[in-house]
C-alpha positions as CSV (number, residue, x, y, z in Angstrom):
1,L,4.8,-24.9,-1.8
2,V,4.3,-22.2,-4.4
3,K,0.7,-20.8,-5.0
4,P,1.2,-18.5,-8.0
5,G,-1.4,-16.2,-9.5
6,P,-1.3,-15.4,-13.2
7,I,2.2,-15.4,-14.5
8,D,3.0,-13.9,-17.9
9,T,4.0,-16.9,-20.0
10,P,3.1,-18.0,-23.6
11,M,0.5,-20.3,-22.0
12,T,-1.3,-17.2,-20.5
13,F,-0.8,-14.8,-23.4
14,G,-4.0,-13.0,-24.3
15,R,-6.1,-14.5,-21.5
16,A,-8.4,-12.2,-19.6
17,T,-7.6,-12.3,-15.8
18,T,-8.7,-10.1,-12.9
19,L,-5.1,-9.7,-11.8
20,Q,-2.4,-8.3,-14.0
21,P,0.0,-11.2,-14.9
22,A,3.4,-11.0,-13.2
23,S,6.6,-11.6,-15.1
24,A,8.2,-15.1,-14.7
25,E,11.4,-13.4,-13.6
26,D,9.6,-11.6,-10.7
27,C,7.9,-14.8,-9.7
28,A,11.2,-16.7,-9.6
29,E,12.9,-14.0,-7.6
30,A,10.1,-14.0,-5.0
31,I,10.3,-17.8,-4.8
32,W,14.1,-17.6,-4.3
33,R,13.8,-15.0,-1.6
34,A,11.2,-17.0,0.2
35,A,13.4,-20.2,0.0
36,Q,16.3,-18.2,1.5
37,K,14.1,-17.2,4.4
38,G,12.9,-20.7,4.9
39,R,9.2,-20.1,4.1
40,R,7.2,-23.2,3.5
41,V,4.4,-21.5,1.5
42,V,4.8,-18.7,-1.1
43,Y,1.9,-16.7,-2.6
44,F,2.8,-14.7,-5.6
45,P,1.7,-11.9,-6.0
46,A,1.4,-11.2,-2.3
47,L,-2.2,-10.1,-2.8
48,L,-3.3,-13.7,-3.2
49,R,-2.5,-14.3,0.4
50,F,-5.5,-12.1,1.4
51,V,-7.7,-13.6,-1.3
52,M,-7.0,-17.1,-0.2
53,L,-7.5,-16.2,3.5
54,A,-11.0,-14.9,2.6
55,V,-11.8,-18.1,0.8
56,R,-10.6,-20.2,3.7
57,L,-12.7,-18.3,6.1
58,L,-16.0,-18.8,4.1
59,P,-18.3,-21.4,5.5
60,A,-18.5,-24.6,3.6
61,F,-22.2,-24.1,2.6
62,I,-21.3,-20.9,0.9
63,L,-18.4,-22.5,-1.0
64,R,-20.7,-25.3,-2.2
65,R,-23.2,-22.8,-3.6
66,L,-20.4,-20.9,-5.4
67,D,-19.3,-24.1,-7.0
68,K,-22.5,-24.6,-8.9
């Protein structure tokens, strides 16, 4: 399972994001390395792992308020 952040592609060109878009080549290389190591989940860039951990730790009532 690959959970990518912003990747620099024609589809994302010119869009404002909080993270600097990574190159597609770097993303492909990270996915290949993770596959060689047998990892089941790949976050790219690695910073997303910590962001998603924080989101998962938030209580449900807070997430529901953020959705509105």
